[in-house]
N, C-alpha and C positions, 0 to 999 in steps of 0.2 A: 485614623482620620487624617493625620498629617501626610502619610504616604499617599492616600487617596487624592488629597488636594494637590500634591506634587505631581501625580500622574495627570490630573486634569490640566494643570498649567503646562505640563510638557506637551500634551496633544494640542493645546490651544496654540502653543508656539509652532508646532508642526503645521497646523492648519493656516496660520498667518503666513508662514514662509512659503507654503504651496501657493497661496493667493498671490503674494508678491511675485513669485516666480512666473505665475501664469500672466500676470499683467505685463511683465517685462518681456514676454514673448511677442508683444505687439511692437513692431518697429518704431512707431511714433513715440511710444512711452519710453523705449530704450534711449531714443534720441534726446528726449527731454531730460532723462536722469543723467545722461552723459555730460551734460552741460555743468552740472553742479557737484557730482560726486568726487571724492578725493582720490587721487592716484599717487600714492606714495608721497614723495617730497614736493610735488606740485611746483617745480620750478625754483625752488629755494636754492640760490646760488652757493651759499656757504655749505649746505649739505651735498650739493652736487660736486663740489670740490673735494669733500671728504670721501664721497663715493668713488671719485676718480682715483684718489690715492689708494683706496682699496684694490681697484682693478689693476692699477699700475704695480701694486705689490705682487701681483699674481702673473703678470705677463708684460713683455716689452711691447709697447705700442708705437715705437718709432717706425715710421713708414709702413705701418700696418693698415689693412683694411678692416674695419671694426663694424660689427653688427650688433646693435642693442635690441633685445627683444622686450617688448612691453614697456616702453619708457613712459607711457601715460602722457601727462601734460608737460613732462620734463625732457627738453632737448639740450639743456645746459651741459650735462655731463659729456655728451658727444662734442658740443662746441668747444669745451675746454680740452678735450682729447685732441682735436684738430690743432689747437694752439700749442699743444705740447708735442707735436710731431707726427700724429697719425696722418696717413696718406689720404684716407677716404673714410667717411663715417656714414652709416646707414641705420635708420630706425625702422623697426617693423612692429606693428601692433594689430590687434583684432578689431579695435575701435578707432574711428577716425577723430583724433583729437586736434589735428593740425591739417591745414591744406598743404599739398605738396609744394606749392609755390612759396608759401610763407617759410616752410622748413628749409627750402632751397636757399632762400635769401639769408638763412642763418648758417649755411654751409652743410646742411644735413639732407641726405637723400631719404625721404620719408615714404614708407610703403604701408599699405593696409593689406592684410592677408587673411586667410580663412581659418587660421588656428592649426592647420594640419600640414600644409604645403608652403614651404618658403619660396618666394618668387625670385630665386637667385640660381645662377649656374652652379654646377659641381665645382668643388675645389676653388672657390672664388673669394673666401674670407679667411683672414688670419686669426681673428679673435671674435668670439661671440660671447657677449655678456648680458646678464639679466639680474636685476635686483628685485627679489621677491615677486617674480612672475611665474617661475616654473611650477609652483604649487597650484596655479591656476590652469595649467595645460589640461584640456579636456581628454586628449589622447597623448599621454606622456611618451609612450613608446614610439609613436609615429613622429612626435616632435624631436626626440633625441636622434632618431634616424635621419631626419631632415637636417638637423644641426650638424651631424657627422658628415652628411653629404656635402653641405656647402663649405665646410671647413677644408683648408688645404691639409695635406699630410703634416702632422706636427702641430697643427693649430690648436687653439685652446678654447674650451668653454669655461667661463668663469661665472660663478653664480652665488647668490644668497637665496636660501630657500626657507621659508617659514612653514612649520609643520602643524601649526595650531589651527583649530576652528576659527575662522576669521569673524565669526559673529559672537564668539565668546573668548576672544584672545586673553583678556585680563580678568575673567571671572573665575575665581579659585574653584577648582573641581570640574570646570566645564571646558577646559582648553582643548580637550579631545572629543568634545561632544559629537562632532560630526561622525565619529566611528560607531556610535550606538544605533545608527540607522542602517537599514539595508541599502545596498547600492541603488536599487530601484527607487526606494523612497527618497534617498538623498538626491538623486537626479530630479525628481519631482519638486523638491524643496529649493534647489539652488542652481540648477543647470544654466539658467538665463541670467543669474545675478553675477555682478562683477566680483563679489567676494567668494564665489564658488571655490572650493579646494578639492583636489583630486584624492586626498586622504592617504597618500603614500607616506610610509614611515622611512626613517633613515636607512634601515636594512634593505628596504625595497628599492629605494633610489640607487643604492650602491650596486645592487644586483643588476638593475635596469641599465645603468651607465655602462657597466662592464659588458653586458650582453649587446649593447649598441656600439661597442668598439672603442670605448674610452678608457684610458689609463689614468688612474688617480695620482696627480702630482701633490695635491694638498687637500686635506679634509679636516675641517675644524668644527666638531660638534658643540653646540651651546647647550648646556645641561643645567638642570635644576633639581636638587635633591628633594625639595618639597613637592615638586610636581610628581616625582617618582612616588612618594608616599601617597599622594592623593589619587594617582592612577592606579595603584595597586588595589585600591578599595572598590574599583569599578569592575563588575563582572564582565562587561562587554569588552574590556581590555585585557582579559586573562590570557589571550593568545600571544601577547606581545612580551618580549623580554625586557630586562631592566634597561638596556641601552635605548631601546625604542621608547620606553615609558618615560625616561627623563630628558630625552633630546627634543627640544622644542624648535630648533632651527639649526641650520649648518651653512657654513661658507665652504666653497670648494673650487679648485682648479683642476680640470680634466683635459687631458691631451688626446687628440685624435690619434689612434693607433694606425700603423701602416696597413694593417688588415684586421678583421674582426677577431680572429683567433689570438693574434698577439695581444690585443687589448684585454681579452678575457684572462690569458695566462699572466699578464703583468699585474693583474689585480688580486691574484690568488694569495700572494704573500701579505698584501695589505689587508685583505679581508680576514686573514688568520688572526690578526691583532684583536679583532672584535668578537671572536668565538669564545 
């Protein structure tokens, strides 16, 4: 009886998610929701300063052209970067949270793009950074290729990536709930929602980054042993190894290789540590 009720609640949740996803396919409804939903730190200056410290710990920003992906409502991190010596700062997002004129007055070049093609020339950026935006990429491979394209040789991608289901991030036993659904069903449930996640695991991100021509400078997995124990009990996660089961987010710095093959070869030794 308990299992039966659990299944009913599960499919009720699926139906609700599909209904919300459908409503958000309407441009007007997306515009209304955009005004109120939370986008990370939402302009908190103290947290923006802390975030900049993280980025500066990964790359030299002096005289650098910096591109931030998915800043949401927060342009403060880029503003602080300008004050600390960055040459030029750009923000790119798939949703228009700011007018370009208002951002320009704050010293930021603000662009809205389609989520697949960055509107910048080849080899034009020194540093690309993003805080908890890469898990939302609808086409991760295409975006990594675009980031690689706009970075100058030796340029860096710095990121924080959260691997959990964003609708159940803090619900014990459900942090990886998004993986229980087929790709098609998950698309119907979440594609138009701001908290959509692409469901890639740490091992998949590492392989994708290497294949896209990035050398790993630093990789910091954040792990939870209790999460590992919980995830081992779910049959739909049986294909994952322990590293993926216990890693709920990671921080990293990835350097653009001079050519694609050099990037792949440079990562072989690092990957061996996780085998």
